[in-house]
N, C-alpha and C positions, 0 to 999 in steps of 0.2 A: 434456343432457350432449353427446350428440353432435354436436349444434348447435353446445355452446360449443367444443368438440375443433375441430370440423370449423374454427369459425370464428378460433380462435387458429393453425391450423396454414395457414389462408387468410394470416392477419395476417402471419406469417413467413416465408411464399414471398414475400408481397408485399415486404419490408421487404429480406430476400435479394436480390431483386431488383431493389429500386431503389439497393441499394448496387452492387450488381456492374456497376450503369448508370452511376453515379455516380463509380466505380473506375475504370472501362473511359473514362470523358470524359473523366479527369485531364488536364491538359495535363503533359506531359514537354518538358522542355528541354534541349540540351546545349549548353554552354560552351565554348568557347575560349578559350583564354590561353598566351602564353607563360609565365609563371610566372618572369620575370626583368625584368622593370621595375618595379622599387620608388620608390615606397612603391603605385602601384594592383596590382601584382600580384608574387609572390615566391617562392619556394621555401623553407620555412621548413626548419629544421634538422631536424625529423624525417619529412621528405619531402612533407609535404603542401600545397596551393597555402593562399596566404595575400594578406594584403593589404586595399587598400581597396576593389578592386574585388571580389573572391570574397566580402568581407562585406556590402557593397551589394548582390550576387545573392542571396546567402543569405536578406536581408529581404525583397526583392523578390517573391521567390519565395514566401517564406510569404505576404504581401500577396496574391499571385493565387493561392496556393492551387495550385502546378503543381511539381509532381515534376524536380528539376534536378540537373545534374552538369556538374561542372566539368572539361574535359580539357587538358593540357598540349601546347602546339602551337606551333613556332616561326614568330617574327614574318614570315620570307620566305615561308611558304605557308600564312597566316592565311587568306588569301583563296581561293585557291586550293580548297585544303581545304573552306573554305565551300561552293563551287560544287559542288563534287561530294559536298557533303551529308555529308560526314561528321562532322560536325555543323551545329548551328543557328544558332549566333549566336557573333560574335566579339565577345568583352570585352577588348579590349589597350588602354587609351586612344587609341583610334581617334578622330582630328579629322575631324568632317565637313567637308566641302567639296565642291562644285561638281565636281568632275572624280569624283569616288568616290559622289556622288549619280546619277551616271548609270548606274552599276554597281549600284549595291545601296540597299536601303534602312536609314534610322538612325534609331533611337529620339531622342525629346527627349534635348536635351545634359544629363548630369548634372555635368560637373564643366567651367570653363573657365581656364586654368592660362595663367600669361605665362610666355615664354620669353627663354632667356639666351644669352649665350657666358657659357663658364667657360674661365680660363687664369689664368698668373701675375699677380697686381695690378699689378706692378711695371711687365710688360711692356706693359700695355695700359692705360694712365693716360686714356682716354680716358671721354667720358662718353657718345658716340655712337660707333659701331663701322660702317664700311662699307669696301666691296671696297678703300677706300686704305688705312684701317689695316691690311687684309689682307694687304699686297704682301709675297711673300717667306716667307709662315708657311703649316705644314700645318695646314688644319683639318679636324677629325673630325666626321662625322654618321651618326646611324643611316640606312643606305641605304633605298629605299624609304618614308622616313615624309615628312610633309607638310614637315619642317623642311627636308630633302636638297631636295627641289622647289626650296621659298622658296631654300636656299644657291646653286642649281643657276643663278637668276633673276638672283640678286647677283653670282656671280663670273662671269656670260658675257662680258662684256667686259673682266673683269679679266687684269691681266697676274703673272705667278709667284706666283699662289697655289696649293696643292696641295689637293684639298678630297678626305678620305680616308673612304670608309664602311666601316661597320662591320654585320653583321649583328646583334649584339648590342652593348647601350651598354654593361656590362659589360666587353667588349671594348675600347673607346673608352676608357673611364675609366681602364682599366690602360697606355692606352698613355699618356692626359693625364700620368698621373703616372710615367711614364717617359720623358717627354720625346720621343716619340714623335713626338707630334703636338702644336705649339702651344696649341691653342684648340679647345674646340669647342662645338655647337649642343645645345641640348636645352632640355626645359620643367624649368622651376625647382623643382618639388617634384620629381622626377627627379635631378636633379644635386645637391640638398641632401642627399637619403636615401640617392644611391648613392655620392656623393663627394665634399660637401664638408664632411660633418659628420667626415671621419675623416685632410681633406687642407687642411684650412684651414691648420693649423698650418706647411704646407709652404710658404705663401705663393700659393696657390689663393683664386678669390674669383669672386663672378659678376664679369664687366665688359661697359663700356656700359652700355647700358639695357636693363632689362624691355620686353620688347615685347608688346602683346596687336594686333598687325597678325596682320589677318584672312587674311592671305595662309599666316599661321604656326599660328595656332590656330582659322581656319575658325570654324564658328556655336559650336566648344566640343566635345567630347568625349562619344562616344554609343555604344551598341550597335548593330553591324552583323547586318544579315538580311538575306537573297534577296530579289532584286524580285519576288519571287511570294508570298514570307511577310506578306502585309496584316495577316493576323489575328494572329499573332504580333507585331509590333510596336504594333498596340494594345495587344495585354496588357503587352508591356513599358512602351509609355507609362504605362498605367493604374499600372503596379506602382511607376513612376520618381516619377508625382506622390503615390502614395500615402505613399512613404516622405519626401517633401518635404514634404508637410502635418501627418504625424505627427512630426517633428522629426529623424526616422532620418537623413537625408542629411547635416546638420546635424555630430549628434553623428560620425559618421564622419571627416565631413571635416574636424573638429578634434581626431580621433585621429588623423589619416594626414596633415595638412596645417599647413604654419606659417603658412599664409595663406586669408582667402576662397576658394574655389575653386568657387561655385555659381555660374553661370549666369545 
């Protein structure tokens, strides 16, 4: 009996030790998003963070068995606070491009959405919009975005075009609705969700042609981590591939977007 009792106690100690070690080794990941860029991320009426990216994060974290939290953080300080280690990952529809890849690591892309101008359809009856068509206009864009970088290059030698930047796209779309700007540049998914679904009746529409120009959409949208966090990037890549393989990514894309977004 003593031997059996001793064996049982030893087994319990061993199991407890294994569980403790397993718990200690569990990956903890802190994600940050602005929660104001639907359909990618938004603040729900109950105050919680929702949208495509939070649901994607939840699915990925279950696959890689990580303990994950999502923190609300403004776009303007997203990368500064990542570098300051206030969180581990930026998840905010971040376009993967060469300039950003010099400073941070990106996961494999999980979305690639075309970009378009939006404005009053009668004012912009063009199949293509260049700096010439924007002459005398006020153009809105989110400051610091890849679309802003593209727009600055596009308007470099343009005469009489005002580029107006906004910290949040919500403010940009409010300005467009009020007539404070003539046209805005953004990805089509956000434009549809944040603006057109309520303002088509007012004569607003996508204008010009949708673009998948690599200077704007880059390699697609991915999670951002610090250059030193190669192991974390590998885990995120693994999770993205798992949700792609089991169909979760497609299911979420169909829930939140009107068109295909997979890279």
